[in-house]
PDB file of N, CA, C and O in Angstrom:
ATOM      1  N   MET A   1       0.593  -1.211   0.055  1.00  0.00           N
ATOM      2  CA  MET A   1       0.284  -0.101  -0.131  1.00  0.00           C
ATOM      3  C   MET A   1       0.801   1.408   0.032  1.00  0.00           C
ATOM      4  O   MET A   1       1.634   1.683   0.896  1.00  0.00           O
ATOM      5  N   ASP A   2       0.276   2.362  -0.827  1.00  0.00           N
ATOM      6  CA  ASP A   2       1.217   3.543  -1.079  1.00  0.00           C
ATOM      7  C   ASP A   2       0.798   4.345   0.492  1.00  0.00           C
ATOM      8  O   ASP A   2      -0.158   4.106   1.230  1.00  0.00           O
ATOM      9  N   THR A   3       1.791   5.255   0.636  1.00  0.00           N
ATOM     10  CA  THR A   3       1.865   6.132   1.612  1.00  0.00           C
ATOM     11  C   THR A   3       0.779   7.417   1.584  1.00  0.00           C
ATOM     12  O   THR A   3       0.698   7.813   0.421  1.00  0.00           O
ATOM     13  N   LEU A   4       0.094   8.039   2.303  1.00  0.00           N
ATOM     14  CA  LEU A   4      -0.501   8.952   1.763  1.00  0.00           C
ATOM     15  C   LEU A   4       0.571  10.249   2.525  1.00  0.00           C
ATOM     16  O   LEU A   4       0.896  10.118   3.705  1.00  0.00           O
ATOM     17  N   LYS A   5       1.068  11.517   1.667  1.00  0.00           N
ATOM     18  CA  LYS A   5       1.090  12.420   2.057  1.00  0.00           C
ATOM     19  C   LYS A   5       0.630  13.328   2.697  1.00  0.00           C
ATOM     20  O   LYS A   5      -0.279  14.062   2.308  1.00  0.00           O
ATOM     21  N   ILE A   6       1.299  13.406   3.951  1.00  0.00           N
ATOM     22  CA  ILE A   6       0.279  14.277   5.065  1.00  0.00           C
ATOM     23  C   ILE A   6       0.494  15.394   5.100  1.00  0.00           C
ATOM     24  O   ILE A   6       1.511  15.718   4.486  1.00  0.00           O
ATOM     25  N   LEU A   7      -0.218  16.430   5.729  1.00  0.00           N
ATOM     26  CA  LEU A   7       0.328  18.029   5.328  1.00  0.00           C
ATOM     27  C   LEU A   7       0.884  18.268   5.566  1.00  0.00           C
ATOM     28  O   LEU A   7       1.408  17.768   6.561  1.00  0.00           O
ATOM     29  N   GLN A   8       1.415  19.335   4.900  1.00  0.00           N
ATOM     30  CA  GLN A   8       3.059  19.629   4.831  1.00  0.00           C
ATOM     31  C   GLN A   8       2.646  21.391   5.234  1.00  0.00           C
ATOM     32  O   GLN A   8       1.725  21.957   4.646  1.00  0.00           O
ATOM     33  N   ALA A   9       3.362  21.989   6.150  1.00  0.00           N
ATOM     34  CA  ALA A   9       3.483  23.082   6.339  1.00  0.00           C
ATOM     35  C   ALA A   9       2.450  23.533   5.017  1.00  0.00           C
ATOM     36  O   ALA A   9       2.514  23.067   3.879  1.00  0.00           O
ATOM     37  N   SER A  10       1.347  24.726   5.588  1.00  0.00           N
ATOM     38  CA  SER A  10       0.861  25.833   4.170  1.00  0.00           C
ATOM     39  C   SER A  10       0.077  26.712   5.202  1.00  0.00           C
ATOM     40  O   SER A  10      -0.716  26.466   6.110  1.00  0.00           O
ATOM     41  N   ASP A  11       0.745  28.059   4.572  1.00  0.00           N
ATOM     42  CA  ASP A  11      -0.409  29.038   5.202  1.00  0.00           C
ATOM     43  C   ASP A  11      -1.800  29.436   4.171  1.00  0.00           C
ATOM     44  O   ASP A  11      -2.497  30.449   4.204  1.00  0.00           O
ATOM     45  N   GLN A  12      -1.884  28.376   3.376  1.00  0.00           N
ATOM     46  CA  GLN A  12      -3.065  28.274   2.927  1.00  0.00           C
ATOM     47  C   GLN A  12      -4.249  27.545   2.657  1.00  0.00           C
ATOM     48  O   GLN A  12      -4.660  26.957   1.657  1.00  0.00           O
ATOM     49  N   ALA A  13      -4.924  27.822   4.381  1.00  0.00           N
ATOM     50  CA  ALA A  13      -5.999  27.017   4.255  1.00  0.00           C
ATOM     51  C   ALA A  13      -7.156  28.021   4.585  1.00  0.00           C
ATOM     52  O   ALA A  13      -7.302  29.099   5.161  1.00  0.00           O
ATOM     53  N   ASN A  14      -8.230  26.677   3.612  1.00  0.00           N
ATOM     54  CA  ASN A  14      -9.137  27.504   3.508  1.00  0.00           C
ATOM     55  C   ASN A  14     -10.389  26.773   4.550  1.00  0.00           C
ATOM     56  O   ASN A  14      -9.742  25.953   5.202  1.00  0.00           O
ATOM     57  N   TRP A  15     -11.253  26.720   4.820  1.00  0.00           N
ATOM     58  CA  TRP A  15     -12.490  26.329   5.578  1.00  0.00           C
ATOM     59  C   TRP A  15     -13.319  27.134   5.311  1.00  0.00           C
ATOM     60  O   TRP A  15     -13.085  28.314   5.050  1.00  0.00           O
ATOM     61  N   ASP A  16     -15.044  26.299   5.356  1.00  0.00           N
ATOM     62  CA  ASP A  16     -16.450  26.632   5.257  1.00  0.00           C
ATOM     63  C   ASP A  16     -17.104  25.786   6.377  1.00  0.00           C
ATOM     64  O   ASP A  16     -16.725  24.730   6.884  1.00  0.00           O
ATOM     65  N   TYR A  17     -18.247  26.585   6.629  1.00  0.00           N
ATOM     66  CA  TYR A  17     -19.056  25.907   7.613  1.00  0.00           C
ATOM     67  C   TYR A  17     -20.447  26.062   7.041  1.00  0.00           C
ATOM     68  O   TYR A  17     -20.958  27.034   6.484  1.00  0.00           O
ATOM     69  N   ASP A  18     -20.863  25.038   7.275  1.00  0.00           N
ATOM     70  CA  ASP A  18     -22.376  25.243   6.873  1.00  0.00           C
ATOM     71  C   ASP A  18     -23.352  24.598   8.296  1.00  0.00           C
ATOM     72  O   ASP A  18     -23.469  23.459   8.748  1.00  0.00           O
ATOM     73  N   ASP A  19     -24.004  26.064   8.742  1.00  0.00           N
ATOM     74  CA  ASP A  19     -24.961  25.982   9.676  1.00  0.00           C
ATOM     75  C   ASP A  19     -25.809  25.263   9.960  1.00  0.00           C
ATOM     76  O   ASP A  19     -26.116  24.830  11.071  1.00  0.00           O
ATOM     77  N   GLU A  20     -26.451  24.998   8.539  1.00  0.00           N
ATOM     78  CA  GLU A  20     -27.617  24.474   8.665  1.00  0.00           C
ATOM     79  C   GLU A  20     -27.788  22.992   8.716  1.00  0.00           C
ATOM     80  O   GLU A  20     -28.820  22.454   9.117  1.00  0.00           O
ATOM     81  N   ALA A  21     -26.410  22.163   8.165  1.00  0.00           N
ATOM     82  CA  ALA A  21     -26.221  21.069   8.188  1.00  0.00           C
ATOM     83  C   ALA A  21     -25.290  20.602   9.311  1.00  0.00           C
ATOM     84  O   ALA A  21     -25.227  19.404   9.588  1.00  0.00           O
ATOM     85  N   ASP A  22     -24.386  21.748  10.126  1.00  0.00           N
ATOM     86  CA  ASP A  22     -23.552  21.138  11.099  1.00  0.00           C
ATOM     87  C   ASP A  22     -22.423  20.608  10.150  1.00  0.00           C
ATOM     88  O   ASP A  22     -21.946  19.560  10.587  1.00  0.00           O
ATOM     89  N   VAL A  23     -21.892  21.008   9.044  1.00  0.00           N
ATOM     90  CA  VAL A  23     -20.844  20.450   8.762  1.00  0.00           C
ATOM     91  C   VAL A  23     -19.267  21.770   8.574  1.00  0.00           C
ATOM     92  O   VAL A  23     -19.332  22.965   8.286  1.00  0.00           O
ATOM     93  N   LEU A  24     -18.259  21.079   8.816  1.00  0.00           N
ATOM     94  CA  LEU A  24     -17.596  21.956   8.619  1.00  0.00           C
ATOM     95  C   LEU A  24     -16.373  21.424   7.424  1.00  0.00           C
ATOM     96  O   LEU A  24     -15.779  20.365   7.630  1.00  0.00           O
ATOM     97  N   TYR A  25     -16.095  22.199   6.272  1.00  0.00           N
ATOM     98  CA  TYR A  25     -15.152  21.392   4.991  1.00  0.00           C
ATOM     99  C   TYR A  25     -13.684  22.331   5.443  1.00  0.00           C
ATOM    100  O   TYR A  25     -13.882  23.545   5.496  1.00  0.00           O
ATOM    101  N   LEU A  26     -12.304  21.875   5.756  1.00  0.00           N
ATOM    102  CA  LEU A  26     -11.317  22.245   5.655  1.00  0.00           C
ATOM    103  C   LEU A  26     -10.639  21.868   4.401  1.00  0.00           C
ATOM    104  O   LEU A  26     -10.887  20.774   3.894  1.00  0.00           O
ATOM    105  N   SER A  27      -9.671  22.814   3.777  1.00  0.00           N
ATOM    106  CA  SER A  27      -9.218  22.358   2.707  1.00  0.00           C
ATOM    107  C   SER A  27      -7.562  22.778   2.506  1.00  0.00           C
ATOM    108  O   SER A  27      -7.419  23.971   2.773  1.00  0.00           O
ATOM    109  N   VAL A  28      -6.532  22.246   2.186  1.00  0.00           N
ATOM    110  CA  VAL A  28      -5.480  23.069   2.249  1.00  0.00           C
ATOM    111  C   VAL A  28      -5.452  23.105   0.990  1.00  0.00           C
ATOM    112  O   VAL A  28      -5.672  22.208   0.176  1.00  0.00           O
ATOM    113  N   GLY A  29      -5.088  24.504   0.805  1.00  0.00           N
ATOM    114  CA  GLY A  29      -5.026  25.411  -0.538  1.00  0.00           C
ATOM    115  C   GLY A  29      -6.789  25.350  -1.258  1.00  0.00           C
ATOM    116  O   GLY A  29      -7.862  24.969  -0.792  1.00  0.00           O
ATOM    117  N   GLU A  30      -6.438  25.841  -2.374  1.00  0.00           N
ATOM    118  CA  GLU A  30      -8.457  25.762  -3.033  1.00  0.00           C
ATOM    119  C   GLU A  30      -8.977  24.266  -2.746  1.00  0.00           C
ATOM    120  O   GLU A  30      -8.394  23.268  -3.168  1.00  0.00           O
ATOM    121  N   PRO A  31      -9.991  24.248  -2.077  1.00  0.00           N
ATOM    122  CA  PRO A  31     -10.956  22.973  -2.446  1.00  0.00           C
ATOM    123  C   PRO A  31     -11.133  22.576  -4.055  1.00  0.00           C
ATOM    124  O   PRO A  31     -11.609  23.292  -4.936  1.00  0.00           O
ATOM    125  N   ARG A  32     -10.567  21.109  -4.187  1.00  0.00           N
ATOM    126  CA  ARG A  32     -10.420  20.298  -5.145  1.00  0.00           C
ATOM    127  C   ARG A  32     -11.089  19.200  -4.792  1.00  0.00           C
ATOM    128  O   ARG A  32     -11.368  18.980  -3.613  1.00  0.00           O
ATOM    129  N   PRO A  33     -11.464  18.281  -5.908  1.00  0.00           N
ATOM    130  CA  PRO A  33     -12.150  16.865  -6.308  1.00  0.00           C
ATOM    131  C   PRO A  33     -11.240  15.817  -5.414  1.00  0.00           C
ATOM    132  O   PRO A  33     -10.087  15.552  -5.756  1.00  0.00           O
ATOM    133  N   ALA A  34     -11.782  15.306  -4.373  1.00  0.00           N
ATOM    134  CA  ALA A  34     -10.662  14.039  -3.650  1.00  0.00           C
ATOM    135  C   ALA A  34     -12.038  12.670  -3.307  1.00  0.00           C
ATOM    136  O   ALA A  34     -13.206  12.293  -3.401  1.00  0.00           O
ATOM    137  N   VAL A  35     -11.181  12.528  -3.034  1.00  0.00           N
ATOM    138  CA  VAL A  35     -12.137  10.903  -2.353  1.00  0.00           C
ATOM    139  C   VAL A  35     -11.920  11.017  -1.263  1.00  0.00           C
ATOM    140  O   VAL A  35     -10.890  11.373  -0.691  1.00  0.00           O
ATOM    141  N   GLY A  36     -13.422  10.554  -0.679  1.00  0.00           N
ATOM    142  CA  GLY A  36     -13.459  10.805   0.678  1.00  0.00           C
ATOM    143  C   GLY A  36     -13.407   9.396   1.290  1.00  0.00           C
ATOM    144  O   GLY A  36     -13.882   8.429   0.695  1.00  0.00           O
ATOM    145  N   VAL A  37     -12.763   9.297   2.605  1.00  0.00           N
ATOM    146  CA  VAL A  37     -12.459   8.105   3.364  1.00  0.00           C
ATOM    147  C   VAL A  37     -12.936   8.406   5.219  1.00  0.00           C
ATOM    148  O   VAL A  37     -12.309   9.126   5.996  1.00  0.00           O
ATOM    149  N   ASP A  38     -14.152   7.638   5.521  1.00  0.00           N
ATOM    150  CA  ASP A  38     -14.416   8.107   6.534  1.00  0.00           C
ATOM    151  C   ASP A  38     -13.690   7.343   7.652  1.00  0.00           C
ATOM    152  O   ASP A  38     -13.501   6.133   7.770  1.00  0.00           O
ATOM    153  N   ILE A  39     -13.280   8.526   8.561  1.00  0.00           N
ATOM    154  CA  ILE A  39     -12.108   7.505   9.628  1.00  0.00           C
ATOM    155  C   ILE A  39     -12.793   7.262  11.109  1.00  0.00           C
ATOM    156  O   ILE A  39     -12.180   6.798  12.071  1.00  0.00           O
ATOM    157  N   GLY A  40     -13.970   7.602  11.113  1.00  0.00           N
ATOM    158  CA  GLY A  40     -14.758   7.333  11.897  1.00  0.00           C
ATOM    159  C   GLY A  40     -14.901   8.797  13.179  1.00  0.00           C
ATOM    160  O   GLY A  40     -14.172   9.777  13.331  1.00  0.00           O
ATOM    161  N   ASP A  41     -16.109   8.378  13.883  1.00  0.00           N
ATOM    162  CA  ASP A  41     -16.545   9.800  14.519  1.00  0.00           C
ATOM    163  C   ASP A  41     -16.758  11.220  13.640  1.00  0.00           C
ATOM    164  O   ASP A  41     -16.300  12.349  13.816  1.00  0.00           O
ATOM    165  N   GLY A  42     -17.398  10.823  12.909  1.00  0.00           N
ATOM    166  CA  GLY A  42     -18.323  11.966  11.919  1.00  0.00           C
ATOM    167  C   GLY A  42     -16.825  12.864  11.228  1.00  0.00           C
ATOM    168  O   GLY A  42     -16.738  14.088  11.133  1.00  0.00           O
ATOM    169  N   VAL A  43     -15.799  11.889  10.829  1.00  0.00           N
ATOM    170  CA  VAL A  43     -14.533  12.714  10.248  1.00  0.00           C
ATOM    171  C   VAL A  43     -14.464  12.428   8.907  1.00  0.00           C
ATOM    172  O   VAL A  43     -14.868  11.265   8.911  1.00  0.00           O
ATOM    173  N   VAL A  44     -14.236  12.689   7.808  1.00  0.00           N
ATOM    174  CA  VAL A  44     -13.970  12.233   6.674  1.00  0.00           C
ATOM    175  C   VAL A  44     -12.923  12.682   6.340  1.00  0.00           C
ATOM    176  O   VAL A  44     -12.799  13.771   6.901  1.00  0.00           O
ATOM    177  N   LEU A  45     -12.007  12.444   5.681  1.00  0.00           N
ATOM    178  CA  LEU A  45     -10.401  12.551   5.153  1.00  0.00           C
ATOM    179  C   LEU A  45     -10.608  12.088   3.788  1.00  0.00           C
ATOM    180  O   LEU A  45     -10.978  11.049   3.241  1.00  0.00           O
ATOM    181  N   ARG A  46     -10.127  13.568   3.355  1.00  0.00           N
ATOM    182  CA  ARG A  46     -10.179  13.879   1.963  1.00  0.00           C
ATOM    183  C   ARG A  46      -8.753  13.917   1.128  1.00  0.00           C
ATOM    184  O   ARG A  46      -7.905  14.720   1.517  1.00  0.00           O
ATOM    185  N   TYR A  47      -8.456  13.053  -0.033  1.00  0.00           N
ATOM    186  CA  TYR A  47      -7.161  12.795  -0.614  1.00  0.00           C
ATOM    187  C   TYR A  47      -6.992  13.340  -2.019  1.00  0.00           C
ATOM    188  O   TYR A  47      -7.956  14.036  -2.339  1.00  0.00           O
ATOM    189  N   ASP A  48      -6.409  13.274  -2.605  1.00  0.00           N
ATOM    190  CA  ASP A  48      -6.146  13.635  -4.015  1.00  0.00           C
ATOM    191  C   ASP A  48      -5.612  12.211  -4.389  1.00  0.00           C
ATOM    192  O   ASP A  48      -4.729  11.778  -3.649  1.00  0.00           O
ATOM    193  N   GLU A  49      -6.074  11.309  -5.575  1.00  0.00           N
ATOM    194  CA  GLU A  49      -5.634  10.037  -5.804  1.00  0.00           C
ATOM    195  C   GLU A  49      -4.065   9.790  -6.420  1.00  0.00           C
ATOM    196  O   GLU A  49      -3.110   9.014  -6.422  1.00  0.00           O
ATOM    197  N   ALA A  50      -4.522  10.938  -6.881  1.00  0.00           N
ATOM    198  CA  ALA A  50      -3.702  11.359  -8.332  1.00  0.00           C
ATOM    199  C   ALA A  50      -2.023  11.413  -7.930  1.00  0.00           C
ATOM    200  O   ALA A  50      -1.049  10.928  -8.505  1.00  0.00           O
ATOM    201  N   THR A  51      -2.149  12.257  -6.636  1.00  0.00           N
ATOM    202  CA  THR A  51      -1.119  12.769  -5.944  1.00  0.00           C
ATOM    203  C   THR A  51      -0.624  11.865  -4.617  1.00  0.00           C
ATOM    204  O   THR A  51       0.439  11.527  -4.098  1.00  0.00           O
ATOM    205  N   GLN A  52      -1.856  11.713  -4.427  1.00  0.00           N
ATOM    206  CA  GLN A  52      -1.604  10.479  -2.610  1.00  0.00           C
ATOM    207  C   GLN A  52      -1.201  11.625  -1.776  1.00  0.00           C
ATOM    208  O   GLN A  52      -0.240  11.471  -1.022  1.00  0.00           O
ATOM    209  N   GLU A  53      -2.097  13.269  -1.839  1.00  0.00           N
ATOM    210  CA  GLU A  53      -1.850  13.946  -0.531  1.00  0.00           C
ATOM    211  C   GLU A  53      -2.809  14.066  -0.075  1.00  0.00           C
ATOM    212  O   GLU A  53      -3.741  14.151  -0.875  1.00  0.00           O
ATOM    213  N   VAL A  54      -3.106  14.131   1.204  1.00  0.00           N
ATOM    214  CA  VAL A  54      -4.219  14.793   1.565  1.00  0.00           C
ATOM    215  C   VAL A  54      -4.662  16.649   1.412  1.00  0.00           C
ATOM    216  O   VAL A  54      -4.036  17.664   1.717  1.00  0.00           O
ATOM    217  N   VAL A  55      -5.704  16.475   0.942  1.00  0.00           N
ATOM    218  CA  VAL A  55      -5.999  17.654   0.752  1.00  0.00           C
ATOM    219  C   VAL A  55      -7.323  18.360   1.268  1.00  0.00           C
ATOM    220  O   VAL A  55      -8.046  19.017   0.519  1.00  0.00           O
ATOM    221  N   GLY A  56      -7.599  18.144   2.768  1.00  0.00           N
ATOM    222  CA  GLY A  56      -8.298  18.511   3.665  1.00  0.00           C
ATOM    223  C   GLY A  56      -9.156  17.756   4.351  1.00  0.00           C
ATOM    224  O   GLY A  56      -8.808  16.579   4.266  1.00  0.00           O
ATOM    225  N   LEU A  57     -10.640  17.973   5.340  1.00  0.00           N
ATOM    226  CA  LEU A  57     -11.099  17.099   6.283  1.00  0.00           C
ATOM    227  C   LEU A  57     -12.466  17.425   6.545  1.00  0.00           C
ATOM    228  O   LEU A  57     -12.676  18.621   6.747  1.00  0.00           O
ATOM    229  N   THR A  58     -13.330  16.746   6.584  1.00  0.00           N
ATOM    230  CA  THR A  58     -14.542  17.459   6.152  1.00  0.00           C
ATOM    231  C   THR A  58     -15.196  16.453   7.781  1.00  0.00           C
ATOM    232  O   THR A  58     -15.175  15.262   8.091  1.00  0.00           O
ATOM    233  N   VAL A  59     -15.808  17.953   8.583  1.00  0.00           N
ATOM    234  CA  VAL A  59     -16.056  17.457  10.052  1.00  0.00           C
ATOM    235  C   VAL A  59     -17.745  17.350  10.104  1.00  0.00           C
ATOM    236  O   VAL A  59     -18.516  18.306  10.025  1.00  0.00           O
ATOM    237  N   ILE A  60     -18.138  15.812  10.272  1.00  0.00           N
ATOM    238  CA  ILE A  60     -19.976  16.076  10.400  1.00  0.00           C
ATOM    239  C   ILE A  60     -20.541  15.864  11.809  1.00  0.00           C
ATOM    240  O   ILE A  60     -20.525  14.816  12.454  1.00  0.00           O
ATOM    241  N   GLY A  61     -21.107  17.203  12.210  1.00  0.00           N
ATOM    242  CA  GLY A  61     -21.867  17.090  13.488  1.00  0.00           C
ATOM    243  C   GLY A  61     -21.215  18.078  14.606  1.00  0.00           C
ATOM    244  O   GLY A  61     -21.428  18.178  15.814  1.00  0.00           O
ATOM    245  N   LEU A  62     -20.133  18.930  13.520  1.00  0.00           N
ATOM    246  CA  LEU A  62     -19.061  19.853  14.807  1.00  0.00           C
ATOM    247  C   LEU A  62     -19.948  20.516  16.656  1.00  0.00           C
ATOM    248  O   LEU A  62     -19.643  20.497  17.848  1.00  0.00           O
ATOM    249  N   ARG A  63     -21.015  20.968  15.860  1.00  0.00           N
ATOM    250  CA  ARG A  63     -21.637  21.646  17.010  1.00  0.00           C
ATOM    251  C   ARG A  63     -21.996  20.222  18.201  1.00  0.00           C
ATOM    252  O   ARG A  63     -22.312  20.361  19.383  1.00  0.00           O
ATOM    253  N   ALA A  64     -21.922  19.645  17.873  1.00  0.00           N
ATOM    254  CA  ALA A  64     -22.509  18.801  19.227  1.00  0.00           C
ATOM    255  C   ALA A  64     -20.618  17.823  19.911  1.00  0.00           C
ATOM    256  O   ALA A  64     -20.266  17.401  21.013  1.00  0.00           O
ATOM    257  N   LYS A  65     -20.011  17.864  18.682  1.00  0.00           N
ATOM    258  CA  LYS A  65     -18.708  17.334  19.254  1.00  0.00           C
ATOM    259  C   LYS A  65     -18.179  18.437  20.054  1.00  0.00           C
ATOM    260  O   LYS A  65     -17.485  18.051  20.994  1.00  0.00           O
ATOM    261  N   LEU A  66     -18.336  19.917  19.924  1.00  0.00           N
ATOM    262  CA  LEU A  66     -17.871  20.703  20.415  1.00  0.00           C
ATOM    263  C   LEU A  66     -18.572  21.147  21.849  1.00  0.00           C
ATOM    264  O   LEU A  66     -17.923  21.791  22.673  1.00  0.00           O
ATOM    265  N   ALA A  67     -19.895  20.771  22.076  1.00  0.00           N
ATOM    266  CA  ALA A  67     -21.055  20.211  22.737  1.00  0.00           C
ATOM    267  C   ALA A  67     -20.275  19.472  24.127  1.00  0.00           C
ATOM    268  O   ALA A  67     -20.261  19.926  25.272  1.00  0.00           O
ATOM    269  N   LYS A  68     -19.606  18.123  23.604  1.00  0.00           N
ATOM    270  CA  LYS A  68     -19.746  16.753  24.230  1.00  0.00           C
ATOM    271  C   LYS A  68     -18.597  17.585  25.268  1.00  0.00           C
ATOM    272  O   LYS A  68     -18.753  17.773  26.475  1.00  0.00           O
ATOM    273  N   SER A  69     -17.279  18.067  24.337  1.00  0.00           N
ATOM    274  CA  SER A  69     -16.300  18.819  25.489  1.00  0.00           C
ATOM    275  C   SER A  69     -16.113  19.448  25.780  1.00  0.00           C
ATOM    276  O   SER A  69     -14.974  19.761  26.125  1.00  0.00           O
ATOM    277  N   ALA A  70     -17.183  20.166  25.866  1.00  0.00           N
ATOM    278  CA  ALA A  70     -17.576  21.337  27.074  1.00  0.00           C
ATOM    279  C   ALA A  70     -17.344  21.126  27.896  1.00  0.00           C
ATOM    280  O   ALA A  70     -17.584  21.899  28.823  1.00  0.00           O
TER     281      ALA A  70
END
């Protein structure tokens, strides 16, 4: 199995929060097409198959997760 390239230091992080759906989308650089892999607890890792680089994360149910930790 090939190793994914983990996030390298980047000063270009983008995010978008959908309040209605309670979903946070995080991207390294501009959002781009990617494959999503559910890594558990409502977190989806997004990676570019061509470059094998992690390009973002999607966090489902962010509000509930933050309420649990408070």
